[in-house]
ZABAMAR-742122 format. One record per atom (N, C-alpha, C): residue number from 1; residue in three letters; atom name; x negated, y, z. Coordinates in nm, 3 decimals, padded with zeros to 5 digits. Layout:
N
   seq   type   atom      east     north        up
   NUM    ALA     CA         X         Y         Z
...
end
This chain:
107
   seq   type   atom      east     north        up
     1    UNK      N   -01.498   -00.821    00.522
     1    UNK     CA   -01.494   -00.957    00.495
     1    UNK      C   -01.479   -01.035    00.613
     2    UNK      N   -01.400   -01.145    00.604
     2    UNK     CA   -01.365   -01.242    00.701
     2    UNK      C   -01.443   -01.376    00.695
     3    UNK      N   -01.469   -01.412    00.817
     3    UNK     CA   -01.563   -01.550    00.795
     3    UNK      C   -01.508   -01.656    00.899
     4    UNK      N   -01.517   -01.755    00.893
     4    UNK     CA   -01.502   -01.857    00.994
     4    UNK      C   -01.639   -01.930    01.034
     5    UNK      N   -01.646   -01.935    01.176
     5    UNK     CA   -01.780   -01.961    01.228
     5    UNK      C   -01.693   -02.096    01.337
     6    UNK      N   -01.772   -02.213    01.298
     6    UNK     CA   -01.739   -02.320    01.402
     6    UNK      C   -01.887   -02.376    01.457
     7    UNK      N   -01.873   -02.345    01.600
     7    UNK     CA   -02.011   -02.397    01.684
     7    UNK      C   -01.990   -02.530    01.751
     8    UNK      N   -02.038   -02.625    01.732
     8    UNK     CA   -02.048   -02.748    01.810
     8    UNK      C   -02.145   -02.742    01.908
     9    UNK      N   -02.134   -02.835    02.018
     9    UNK     CA   -02.248   -02.828    02.136
     9    UNK      C   -02.399   -02.866    02.087
    10    UNK      N   -02.414   -02.917    01.983
    10    UNK     CA   -02.545   -02.958    01.953
    10    UNK      C   -02.585   -02.915    01.818
    11    UNK      N   -02.490   -02.845    01.747
    11    UNK     CA   -02.518   -02.803    01.593
    11    UNK      C   -02.436   -02.659    01.582
    12    UNK      N   -02.473   -02.603    01.478
    12    UNK     CA   -02.415   -02.487    01.435
    12    UNK      C   -02.407   -02.503    01.281
    13    UNK      N   -02.276   -02.468    01.222
    13    UNK     CA   -02.242   -02.461    01.095
    13    UNK      C   -02.180   -02.356    01.070
    14    UNK      N   -02.185   -02.266    00.935
    14    UNK     CA   -02.131   -02.172    00.896
    14    UNK      C   -02.037   -02.225    00.759
    15    UNK      N   -01.893   -02.182    00.753
    15    UNK     CA   -01.810   -02.198    00.630
    15    UNK      C   -01.811   -02.076    00.537
    16    UNK      N   -01.874   -02.072    00.423
    16    UNK     CA   -01.868   -01.956    00.350
    16    UNK      C   -01.735   -01.908    00.313
    17    UNK      N   -01.650   -01.986    00.314
    17    UNK     CA   -01.507   -01.944    00.260
    17    UNK      C   -01.460   -01.849    00.361
    18    UNK      N   -01.377   -01.754    00.334
    18    UNK     CA   -01.341   -01.654    00.406
    18    UNK      C   -01.203   -01.678    00.456
    19    UNK      N   -01.176   -01.654    00.588
    19    UNK     CA   -01.045   -01.673    00.642
    19    UNK      C   -01.015   -01.560    00.721
    20    UNK      N   -00.903   -01.559    00.797
    20    UNK     CA   -00.855   -01.461    00.873
    20    UNK      C   -00.901   -01.475    01.043
    21    UNK      N   -00.986   -01.596    01.064
    21    UNK     CA   -01.019   -01.602    01.199
    21    UNK      C   -01.153   -01.626    01.224
    22    UNK      N   -01.200   -01.613    01.327
    22    UNK     CA   -01.346   -01.674    01.374
    22    UNK      C   -01.321   -01.792    01.477
    23    UNK      N   -01.350   -01.874    01.445
    23    UNK     CA   -01.313   -02.006    01.565
    23    UNK      C   -01.443   -02.058    01.590
    24    UNK      N   -01.447   -02.107    01.728
    24    UNK     CA   -01.557   -02.151    01.793
    24    UNK      C   -01.503   -02.263    01.886
    25    UNK      N   -01.589   -02.393    01.926
    25    UNK     CA   -01.557   -02.491    01.997
    25    UNK      C   -01.653   -02.475    02.110
    26    UNK      N   -01.591   -02.479    02.243
    26    UNK     CA   -01.669   -02.469    02.329
    26    UNK      C   -01.638   -02.593    02.421
    27    UNK      N   -01.696   -02.707    02.423
    27    UNK     CA   -01.678   -02.847    02.464
    27    UNK      C   -01.545   -02.860    02.406
    28    UNK      N   -01.446   -02.895    02.508
    28    UNK     CA   -01.310   -02.922    02.442
    28    UNK      C   -01.198   -02.804    02.394
    29    UNK      N   -01.271   -02.676    02.417
    29    UNK     CA   -01.177   -02.576    02.399
    29    UNK      C   -01.221   -02.496    02.261
    30    UNK      N   -01.120   -02.470    02.193
    30    UNK     CA   -01.110   -02.414    02.052
    30    UNK      C   -01.063   -02.279    02.079
    31    UNK      N   -01.162   -02.167    02.027
    31    UNK     CA   -01.139   -02.041    02.073
    31    UNK      C   -01.140   -01.986    01.927
    32    UNK      N   -01.028   -01.889    01.891
    32    UNK     CA   -00.994   -01.803    01.796
    32    UNK      C   -01.016   -01.676    01.832
    33    UNK      N   -01.078   -01.589    01.743
    33    UNK     CA   -01.060   -01.425    01.764
    33    UNK      C   -01.030   -01.370    01.626
    34    UNK      N   -00.917   -01.305    01.645
    34    UNK     CA   -00.862   -01.250    01.501
    34    UNK      C   -00.775   -01.148    01.543
    35    UNK      N   -00.714   -01.048    01.420
    35    UNK     CA   -00.828   -01.034    01.309
    35    UNK      C   -00.938   -00.985    01.333
    36    UNK      N   -01.024   -01.002    01.246
    36    UNK     CA   -01.161   -00.956    01.237
    36    UNK      C   -01.216   -00.924    01.092
    37    UNK      N   -01.220   -00.787    01.041
    37    UNK     CA   -01.220   -00.680    01.107
    37    UNK      C   -01.060   -00.660    01.141
    38    UNK      N   -01.050   -00.546    01.220
    38    UNK     CA   -00.907   -00.513    01.263
    38    UNK      C   -00.891   -00.374    01.273
    39    UNK      N   -00.775   -00.337    01.242
    39    UNK     CA   -00.764   -00.193    01.247
    39    UNK      C   -00.688   -00.151    01.384
    40    UNK      N   -00.636   -00.252    01.466
    40    UNK     CA   -00.568   -00.241    01.579
    40    UNK      C   -00.590   -00.300    01.690
    41    UNK      N   -00.501   -00.381    01.739
    41    UNK     CA   -00.529   -00.476    01.807
    41    UNK      C   -00.591   -00.618    01.789
    42    UNK      N   -00.664   -00.700    01.879
    42    UNK     CA   -00.733   -00.778    01.874
    42    UNK      C   -00.699   -00.896    01.960
    43    UNK      N   -00.690   -01.029    01.933
    43    UNK     CA   -00.641   -01.142    01.991
    43    UNK      C   -00.742   -01.237    02.001
    44    UNK      N   -00.746   -01.302    02.129
    44    UNK     CA   -00.838   -01.427    02.142
    44    UNK      C   -00.754   -01.550    02.179
    45    UNK      N   -00.756   -01.644    02.107
    45    UNK     CA   -00.675   -01.764    02.138
    45    UNK      C   -00.753   -01.868    02.185
    46    UNK      N   -00.720   -01.906    02.308
    46    UNK     CA   -00.792   -02.022    02.350
    46    UNK      C   -00.716   -02.166    02.367
    47    UNK      N   -00.727   -02.263    02.298
    47    UNK     CA   -00.665   -02.399    02.306
    47    UNK      C   -00.698   -02.472    02.388
    48    UNK      N   -00.630   -02.556    02.458
    48    UNK     CA   -00.671   -02.662    02.547
    48    UNK      C   -00.717   -02.633    02.664
    49    UNK      N   -00.659   -02.509    02.725
    49    UNK     CA   -00.695   -02.446    02.847
    49    UNK      C   -00.621   -02.555    02.954
    50    UNK      N   -00.679   -02.592    03.044
    50    UNK     CA   -00.604   -02.689    03.192
    50    UNK      C   -00.552   -02.572    03.269
    51    UNK      N   -00.612   -02.460    03.282
    51    UNK     CA   -00.563   -02.383    03.377
    51    UNK      C   -00.654   -02.373    03.502
    52    UNK      N   -00.770   -02.477    03.514
    52    UNK     CA   -00.858   -02.467    03.611
    52    UNK      C   -00.980   -02.391    03.573
    53    UNK      N   -00.998   -02.362    03.450
    53    UNK     CA   -01.135   -02.298    03.414
    53    UNK      C   -01.158   -02.155    03.495
    54    UNK      N   -01.282   -02.136    03.509
    54    UNK     CA   -01.328   -02.014    03.605
    54    UNK      C   -01.402   -01.930    03.483
    55    UNK      N   -01.370   -01.816    03.437
    55    UNK     CA   -01.453   -01.740    03.347
    55    UNK      C   -01.376   -01.612    03.327
    56    UNK      N   -01.441   -01.546    03.242
    56    UNK     CA   -01.392   -01.399    03.199
    56    UNK      C   -01.423   -01.355    03.066
    57    UNK      N   -01.339   -01.284    02.990
    57    UNK     CA   -01.357   -01.189    02.885
    57    UNK      C   -01.399   -01.073    02.877
    58    UNK      N   -01.468   -01.013    02.821
    58    UNK     CA   -01.533   -00.883    02.821
    58    UNK      C   -01.552   -00.834    02.669
    59    UNK      N   -01.511   -00.705    02.650
    59    UNK     CA   -01.531   -00.633    02.528
    59    UNK      C   -01.625   -00.508    02.575
    60    UNK      N   -01.731   -00.523    02.486
    60    UNK     CA   -01.848   -00.395    02.494
    60    UNK      C   -01.846   -00.313    02.399
    61    UNK      N   -01.898   -00.190    02.396
    61    UNK     CA   -01.941   -00.128    02.294
    61    UNK      C   -02.076   -00.143    02.272
    62    UNK      N   -02.134   -00.101    02.165
    62    UNK     CA   -02.256   -00.130    02.137
    62    UNK      C   -02.384   -00.043    02.215
    63    UNK      N   -02.333    00.043    02.342
    63    UNK     CA   -02.413    00.075    02.450
    63    UNK      C   -02.400   -00.001    02.544
    64    UNK      N   -02.347   -00.111    02.562
    64    UNK     CA   -02.313   -00.208    02.662
    64    UNK      C   -02.214   -00.176    02.778
    65    UNK      N   -02.126   -00.086    02.732
    65    UNK     CA   -02.023   -00.035    02.823
    65    UNK      C   -01.914   -00.126    02.811
    66    UNK      N   -01.842   -00.166    02.934
    66    UNK     CA   -01.738   -00.269    02.923
    66    UNK      C   -01.599   -00.182    02.884
    67    UNK      N   -01.535   -00.203    02.786
    67    UNK     CA   -01.415   -00.143    02.751
    67    UNK      C   -01.278   -00.209    02.784
    68    UNK      N   -01.297   -00.356    02.827
    68    UNK     CA   -01.176   -00.431    02.850
    68    UNK      C   -01.262   -00.552    02.927
    69    UNK      N   -01.189   -00.619    03.013
    69    UNK     CA   -01.245   -00.710    03.097
    69    UNK      C   -01.110   -00.785    03.156
    70    UNK      N   -01.119   -00.911    03.152
    70    UNK     CA   -01.017   -00.988    03.235
    70    UNK      C   -01.071   -01.112    03.286
    71    UNK      N   -01.025   -01.169    03.402
    71    UNK     CA   -01.088   -01.291    03.458
    71    UNK      C   -00.946   -01.406    03.447
    72    UNK      N   -00.830   -01.337    03.396
    72    UNK     CA   -00.721   -01.421    03.393
    72    UNK      C   -00.705   -01.495    03.257
    73    UNK      N   -00.768   -01.624    03.244
    73    UNK     CA   -00.787   -01.689    03.122
    73    UNK      C   -00.660   -01.742    03.082
    74    UNK      N   -00.595   -01.722    02.988
    74    UNK     CA   -00.494   -01.770    02.942
    74    UNK      C   -00.479   -01.819    02.778
    75    UNK      N   -00.374   -01.875    02.732
    75    UNK     CA   -00.397   -01.915    02.610
    75    UNK      C   -00.400   -01.808    02.501
    76    UNK      N   -00.339   -01.689    02.517
    76    UNK     CA   -00.383   -01.568    02.442
    76    UNK      C   -00.393   -01.446    02.501
    77    UNK      N   -00.500   -01.390    02.487
    77    UNK     CA   -00.555   -01.271    02.534
    77    UNK      C   -00.569   -01.143    02.426
    78    UNK      N   -00.477   -01.073    02.464
    78    UNK     CA   -00.470   -00.959    02.376
    78    UNK      C   -00.540   -00.828    02.412
    79    UNK      N   -00.604   -00.754    02.299
    79    UNK     CA   -00.696   -00.642    02.357
    79    UNK      C   -00.640   -00.514    02.250
    80    UNK      N   -00.625   -00.409    02.313
    80    UNK     CA   -00.593   -00.323    02.219
    80    UNK      C   -00.701   -00.231    02.182
    81    UNK      N   -00.716   -00.228    02.056
    81    UNK     CA   -00.827   -00.146    01.997
    81    UNK      C   -00.775   -00.021    01.923
    82    UNK      N   -00.654   -00.003    01.925
    82    UNK     CA   -00.610    00.121    01.829
    82    UNK      C   -00.688    00.254    01.879
    83    UNK      N   -00.682    00.284    01.991
    83    UNK     CA   -00.736    00.383    02.039
    83    UNK      C   -00.883    00.418    02.043
    84    UNK      N   -00.950    00.296    02.013
    84    UNK     CA   -01.114    00.293    02.006
    84    UNK      C   -01.158    00.355    01.843
    85    UNK      N   -01.269    00.419    01.865
    85    UNK     CA   -01.339    00.458    01.731
    85    UNK      C   -01.355    00.339    01.646
    86    UNK      N   -01.343    00.374    01.516
    86    UNK     CA   -01.415    00.254    01.419
    86    UNK      C   -01.543    00.212    01.446
    87    UNK      N   -01.607    00.115    01.429
    87    UNK     CA   -01.743    00.069    01.469
    87    UNK      C   -01.745   -00.075    01.527
    88    UNK      N   -01.857   -00.138    01.551
    88    UNK     CA   -01.867   -00.269    01.586
    88    UNK      C   -01.859   -00.287    01.751
    89    UNK      N   -01.813   -00.389    01.811
    89    UNK     CA   -01.809   -00.416    01.962
    89    UNK      C   -01.868   -00.545    01.964
    90    UNK      N   -01.881   -00.577    02.079
    90    UNK     CA   -01.915   -00.721    02.127
    90    UNK      C   -01.837   -00.792    02.239
    91    UNK      N   -01.764   -00.889    02.171
    91    UNK     CA   -01.668   -00.958    02.264
    91    UNK      C   -01.709   -01.089    02.320
    92    UNK      N   -01.731   -01.097    02.455
    92    UNK     CA   -01.808   -01.210    02.513
    92    UNK      C   -01.683   -01.290    02.614
    93    UNK      N   -01.715   -01.429    02.597
    93    UNK     CA   -01.637   -01.524    02.665
    93    UNK      C   -01.722   -01.592    02.745
    94    UNK      N   -01.709   -01.591    02.874
    94    UNK     CA   -01.787   -01.701    02.969
    94    UNK      C   -01.686   -01.802    03.028
    95    UNK      N   -01.717   -01.904    03.011
    95    UNK     CA   -01.629   -02.037    03.080
    95    UNK      C   -01.744   -02.117    03.176
    96    UNK      N   -01.726   -02.122    03.292
    96    UNK     CA   -01.856   -02.197    03.349
    96    UNK      C   -01.981   -02.155    03.332
    97    UNK      N   -02.061   -02.242    03.274
    97    UNK     CA   -02.207   -02.216    03.222
    97    UNK      C   -02.198   -02.203    03.091
    98    UNK      N   -02.097   -02.189    03.015
    98    UNK     CA   -02.080   -02.166    02.863
    98    UNK      C   -02.067   -02.024    02.829
    99    UNK      N   -02.151   -01.980    02.728
    99    UNK     CA   -02.113   -01.827    02.682
    99    UNK      C   -02.116   -01.813    02.538
   100    UNK      N   -02.018   -01.747    02.492
   100    UNK     CA   -02.018   -01.717    02.329
   100    UNK      C   -01.989   -01.582    02.333
   101    UNK      N   -02.048   -01.514    02.228
   101    UNK     CA   -02.030   -01.369    02.183
   101    UNK      C   -01.984   -01.341    02.041
   102    UNK      N   -01.894   -01.263    02.021
   102    UNK     CA   -01.866   -01.246    01.876
   102    UNK      C   -01.872   -01.100    01.871
   103    UNK      N   -01.927   -01.058    01.723
   103    UNK     CA   -01.941   -00.909    01.681
   103    UNK      C   -01.799   -00.894    01.613
   104    UNK      N   -01.716   -00.804    01.681
   104    UNK     CA   -01.590   -00.740    01.610
   104    UNK      C   -01.605   -00.621    01.549
   105    UNK      N   -01.517   -00.577    01.447
   105    UNK     CA   -01.540   -00.496    01.378
   105    UNK      C   -01.414   -00.406    01.380
   106    UNK      N   -01.398   -00.287    01.428
   106    UNK     CA   -01.287   -00.192    01.416
   106    UNK      C   -01.294   -00.101    01.307
   107    UNK      N   -01.200   -00.101    01.208
   107    UNK     CA   -01.194   -00.035    01.077
   107    UNK      C   -01.136    00.110    01.117
end
């Protein structure tokens, strides 16, 4: 099942309609993670990056082991999951003092 989640600074709301992305708004940035679930590669799209943001992206397995990490924040970050076993993973984005996590499913 695919879901769309939009998180605002002061409130959260969930759209029950299924879509092919998960979207989050972090201040002025819009973040999309897709496809989720995935059978191969995963992409994180960050809109409205100014280029001066400090942060990182990490993909963890459920044991907390980091499988992917980058501090190179750019508009599209691609992660290879084809070689990873099926299951759930945690994708974390940290920009400044803002933090967001997504549950990612590899089928």
